[in-house]
C-alpha positions as MATLAB code, in Angstrom:
seq = 'XXXXXXXXXXXXXXXXXXXXXXXXXXXXXXXXXXXXXXXXXXXXXXXXXXXXXXXXXXXXXXXXXXXXXXXXXXXXXXXXXXXXXXXXXXXXXXXXXXXXXXXXXXXXXXXXXXXXXXXXXXXXXXXXXXXXXXXXXXXXXXXXXXXXXXXXXXXXXXXXXXXXXXXXXXXXXXXXXXXXXXXXXXXXXXXXXXXXXXXXXXXXXXXXXXXXXXXXXXXXXXXXXXXXXXXXXXXXXXXXXXXXXXXXXXXXXXXXXXXXXXXXXXXXXXXXXXXXXXXXXXXXXXXXXXXXXXXXXXXX';
ca = [
     -38.009  -24.758   37.624;
     -34.162  -24.662   37.711;
     -33.992  -28.001   35.919;
     -36.381  -26.720   33.281;
     -34.282  -23.557   32.775;
     -31.054  -25.554   32.653;
     -32.561  -27.913   30.036;
     -33.679  -24.957   27.920;
     -30.224  -23.363   28.052;
     -28.510  -26.660   27.205;
     -30.902  -27.309   24.307;
     -30.258  -23.772   22.897;
     -26.477  -24.268   23.273;
     -26.546  -27.612   21.514;
     -28.690  -26.048   18.745;
     -26.044  -23.350   18.186;
     -23.263  -25.934   18.165;
     -25.212  -27.954   15.625;
     -25.730  -24.912   13.403;
     -22.019  -24.037   13.517;
     -21.120  -27.631   12.571;
     -23.484  -27.580    9.574;
     -21.678  -26.729    6.323;
     -23.226  -23.802    4.504;
     -22.248  -23.812    0.797;
     -21.186  -20.764   -1.190;
     -23.957  -18.907   -3.030;
     -24.624  -19.648   -6.691;
     -27.650  -17.483   -7.470;
     -28.704  -13.870   -6.944;
     -26.181  -12.555   -4.398;
     -24.875   -9.151   -3.400;
     -21.742   -8.322   -1.409;
     -21.291   -4.592   -0.589;
     -17.882   -3.221    0.370;
     -16.292   -0.039    1.556;
     -12.677    0.640    0.656;
     -10.363    3.386    1.907;
      -6.796    4.336    1.135;
      -4.342    7.198    1.423;
      -2.254    7.125   -1.743;
       0.698    9.240   -0.482;
       1.191   12.206   -2.761;
      -1.526   11.003   -5.131;
      -4.364   11.799   -2.730;
      -6.915    9.619   -0.935;
     -10.095    7.755   -1.742;
     -13.175    6.348   -0.060;
     -15.164    3.936   -2.258;
     -18.349    1.874   -2.059;
     -19.117   -0.882   -4.528;
     -20.966   -4.193   -4.942;
     -19.832   -7.588   -6.185;
     -22.665   -9.645   -7.597;
     -23.056  -13.061   -9.236;
     -23.860  -12.308  -12.866;
     -24.642  -15.541  -14.595;
     -22.648  -18.728  -15.301;
     -19.916  -19.746  -17.653;
     -18.260  -23.036  -18.607;
     -14.472  -23.273  -18.431;
     -12.589  -26.509  -18.916;
     -15.898  -28.377  -18.818;
     -16.646  -26.996  -15.359;
     -19.432  -24.560  -14.412;
     -18.315  -21.253  -12.844;
     -20.333  -18.320  -11.490;
     -19.251  -14.963  -12.826;
     -18.457  -12.124  -10.368;
     -19.204   -8.586  -11.532;
     -19.024   -5.014  -10.088;
     -21.634   -2.766  -11.690;
     -20.353    0.577  -10.453;
     -17.902    2.179   -8.014;
     -18.932    5.233   -5.969;
     -15.838    7.344   -5.184;
     -15.093   10.280   -2.891;
     -11.572   10.975   -4.067;
      -8.949   13.663   -3.789;
      -6.091   13.707   -6.263;
      -5.411   10.680   -8.409;
      -6.259    7.673   -6.307;
      -8.502    4.652   -7.010;
      -8.883    1.124   -5.670;
     -11.822   -0.838   -7.151;
     -12.829   -1.051  -10.776;
     -16.192   -1.942  -12.240;
     -16.674   -4.875  -14.590;
     -15.912   -8.551  -14.629;
     -13.948   -9.733  -11.546;
     -13.439  -13.438  -12.326;
     -15.445  -16.645  -11.960;
     -15.821  -19.037   -8.989;
     -16.855  -22.623   -8.437;
     -17.282  -24.686   -5.329;
     -16.166  -28.218   -4.516;
     -18.829  -28.655   -1.802;
     -17.717  -32.171   -0.967;
     -14.281  -30.941    0.017;
     -15.524  -27.543    1.257;
     -13.317  -25.524   -1.083;
     -14.019  -22.586   -3.444;
     -11.870  -21.853   -6.547;
     -11.521  -18.694   -8.677;
     -10.391  -18.045  -12.251;
      -9.163  -14.478  -12.677;
     -10.083  -12.474  -15.768;
      -8.075  -13.419  -18.804;
      -6.926  -16.663  -17.113;
      -7.880  -20.283  -17.789;
      -6.489  -21.947  -14.669;
      -8.237  -21.711  -11.332;
      -6.734  -21.123   -7.903;
      -8.063  -22.010   -4.459;
      -9.863  -19.036   -2.969;
     -11.321  -20.504    0.233;
     -10.599  -23.660    2.179;
     -13.282  -24.169    4.831;
     -11.425  -27.059    6.421;
      -8.626  -25.046    8.039;
      -7.808  -25.368   11.684;
      -6.222  -22.913   14.144;
      -2.559  -22.434   13.244;
      -2.986  -23.474    9.582;
      -1.431  -21.227    6.944;
      -3.665  -19.427    4.448;
      -2.621  -20.285    0.863;
      -3.965  -19.590   -2.599;
      -5.537  -16.556   -4.254;
      -5.986  -14.534   -1.067;
      -2.278  -14.339   -0.179;
      -0.050  -11.574   -1.472;
       3.600  -12.411   -2.190;
       5.592  -12.158    1.025;
       2.561  -12.349    3.257;
       1.883  -15.303    5.561;
      -1.456  -15.297    7.392;
      -2.530  -18.115    9.683;
      -5.815  -19.018   11.301;
      -5.699  -17.163   14.596;
      -9.033  -18.418   15.942;
     -12.289  -20.052   14.829;
     -15.652  -19.007   16.187;
     -19.228  -18.616   14.969;
     -21.153  -15.552   13.772;
     -24.887  -15.194   13.163;
     -25.887  -14.989    9.491;
     -29.673  -14.486    9.133;
     -31.057  -16.883   11.721;
     -28.207  -19.417   11.730;
     -24.680  -19.533   13.134;
     -21.832  -20.085   10.703;
     -18.173  -20.769   11.279;
     -15.782  -17.801   11.067;
     -12.020  -18.059   10.594;
     -10.137  -15.040   11.938;
      -6.888  -14.762    9.935;
      -5.556  -11.199   10.273;
      -5.905   -8.828   13.245;
      -3.970   -6.018   11.583;
      -6.710   -5.438    9.007;
      -9.478   -7.282   10.899;
      -9.852   -9.958    8.174;
     -12.156  -12.923    8.687;
     -13.551  -15.618    6.375;
     -17.193  -16.576    6.958;
     -18.663  -19.858    5.699;
     -20.996  -19.296    2.786;
     -20.022  -15.588    2.518;
     -16.237  -15.414    2.080;
     -13.668  -12.839    3.099;
     -14.709   -9.674    4.913;
     -11.715   -8.043    3.198;
     -13.173   -7.347   -0.232;
     -14.167  -11.017   -1.000;
     -11.362  -11.526   -3.523;
      -8.788   -8.989   -2.292;
      -5.340  -10.261   -1.310;
      -4.347   -9.879    2.289;
      -1.663   -7.219    3.028;
      -0.555   -9.079    6.126;
       0.616   -6.463    8.622;
       2.342   -4.197    6.100;
       1.556   -0.525    6.666;
      -0.361    1.936    4.493;
      -2.188   -0.597    2.335;
      -5.804   -0.078    1.299;
      -8.472   -1.266    3.743;
     -11.534   -3.140    2.473;
     -14.527   -4.032    4.655;
     -17.748   -5.980    4.069;
     -20.689   -3.724    4.829;
     -23.512   -6.139    4.046;
     -24.388   -9.446    2.357;
     -27.639  -10.366    0.611;
     -28.569  -13.773   -0.781;
     -31.743  -13.969   -2.898;
     -33.839  -11.039   -1.638;
     -32.843  -11.445    1.977;
     -30.096   -9.474    3.712;
     -28.491  -11.815    6.232;
     -25.246  -10.081    7.354;
     -24.315   -8.180    9.473;
     -28.049   -8.202   10.308;
     -31.381   -8.711    8.547;
     -32.417   -5.023    8.711;
     -29.536   -3.535    6.659;
     -30.239   -2.051    3.261;
     -28.052   -4.149    0.935;
     -29.078   -2.615   -2.391;
     -26.743   -3.227   -5.290;
     -24.626   -0.140   -5.837;
     -25.140    1.201   -9.344;
     -24.745    4.570  -11.056;
     -28.409    5.311  -10.225;
     -27.933    4.880   -6.467;
     -27.383    8.159   -4.634;
     -23.894    8.540   -3.260;
     -23.746    8.991    0.486;
     -21.277   11.465    1.906;
     -18.274    9.549    3.182;
     -16.778   10.347    6.512;
     -13.387   11.991    6.325;
     -10.395    9.809    6.936;
      -8.701   10.197   10.285;
      -5.137   11.464   10.160;
      -2.262   10.440   12.462;
       1.067   12.276   12.513;
       3.993   12.296   12.693;
       4.697    8.806   11.381;
       7.252    7.349   12.200;
       7.137    8.883   15.678;
       8.378    8.555   19.227;
       7.203   10.184   22.415;
       3.722   11.134   21.216;
       1.430   11.298   18.204;
      -1.376   13.698   17.145;
      -4.719   12.242   15.969;
      -6.902   14.424   13.819;
     -10.406   12.941   14.076;
     -11.797   15.256   11.304;
     -14.823   16.093   13.445;
     -15.743   12.469   14.093;
     -16.763   11.567   17.641;
     -14.251    8.892   18.656;
     -14.969    6.761   21.756;
     -11.836    4.621   22.031;
      -8.512    3.919   20.442;
      -7.224    0.329   20.432;
      -3.536   -0.488   19.824;
      -2.302   -3.779   18.437;
       1.254   -5.087   17.931;
       2.553   -6.664   14.723;
       1.229  -10.101   15.853;
      -2.282   -8.710   16.103;
      -2.283   -8.816   19.932;
      -4.153   -6.052   21.777;
      -1.541   -4.095   23.801;
      -3.488   -1.029   25.002;
      -6.915    0.685   25.005;
      -7.051    4.465   25.239;
      -9.986    6.774   25.716;
     -10.264    9.658   23.226;
      -9.285   13.036   24.672;
      -9.973   16.664   23.754;
      -6.347   17.239   22.902;
      -6.098   14.144   20.646;
      -2.537   13.747   21.810;
      -1.371   10.195   22.621;
       1.816    9.133   24.392;
       3.481    6.239   22.659;
       6.763    6.007   24.607;
       5.481    2.913   26.407;
       4.753    1.037   23.149;
       7.027   -1.553   21.594;
       9.337   -0.292   18.874;
       8.205   -1.151   15.323;
       4.819   -1.358   13.660;
       1.704   -0.658   15.720;
      -1.904   -0.854   14.452;
      -4.093    2.039   15.647;
      -7.826    1.277   15.525;
     -10.217    4.099   16.257;
     -13.860    3.360   17.173;
     -16.465    6.117   16.717;
     -19.907    6.600   18.303;
     -21.496    4.545   15.471;
     -19.032    1.696   16.213;
     -17.362    2.204   12.866;
     -13.627    1.469   12.857;
     -10.698    2.920   10.986;
      -7.298    1.308   10.821;
      -3.911    2.997   10.671;
      -0.394    1.748   11.045;
       2.342    3.762   12.690;
       5.993    3.109   13.144;
       7.248    3.628   16.705;
      10.878    4.604   16.294;
      13.838    4.725   18.599;
      14.486    8.044   20.271;
];
């Protein structure tokens, strides 16, 4: 019996390894990526946005076939003058499946840039269209994540904004958004679901991944958590805006977890034991939704 169980476990393990080693190409047909974006735009207000990116037909550029990316509509819950995403044409992509690379041509451009390189190893530097000037992300770790009923490789490249690249799906940070590195107060984008054909496959197969259009009812967005003062020393105040927060995780500028705190009724947090400089504050609510804030721990 023990031998039978061991054989079953080993067979399952080898099956998962085989799945993770299988290359899953980028989609070319009916595909929906849904994203949530949040930002506090200083004196201009704040915004919470939901939008889709879809593949909307093909085009030929420089004798090569590209697949057009398009955002039909952006749902906004905004205060003041603050916006992130725009509807319309987002650019066109093509894949070199032999070399496991995806390229993009931005709107109004005729030259493509590398968007994804699915050959990268731990420690390799991210280059191309995803990198903002002055930002250097590297592959922190590589693991596998379940997509539908298969396991696909995932490259974790930025702990400050929790950015990963998933084979056959792309970046969890807005698909085509540039990484902000660990700079503070940048907009935060997150992949909420992925649908290929008529099947939702990520983060699970039961999510509703309907294309967001002007006819889709807008859901009420949760209010953004506030942290003040910033910069600070000694302690900070967290205003959870009525959200039920379970834990608060703290990361240093390298993306390393330095502390885990339980939420308290006072919402006061001592920070005098934290390293000076930029610290990422990640709050986790009862629905396991996360928000990301950066604070500056200053000298006394």
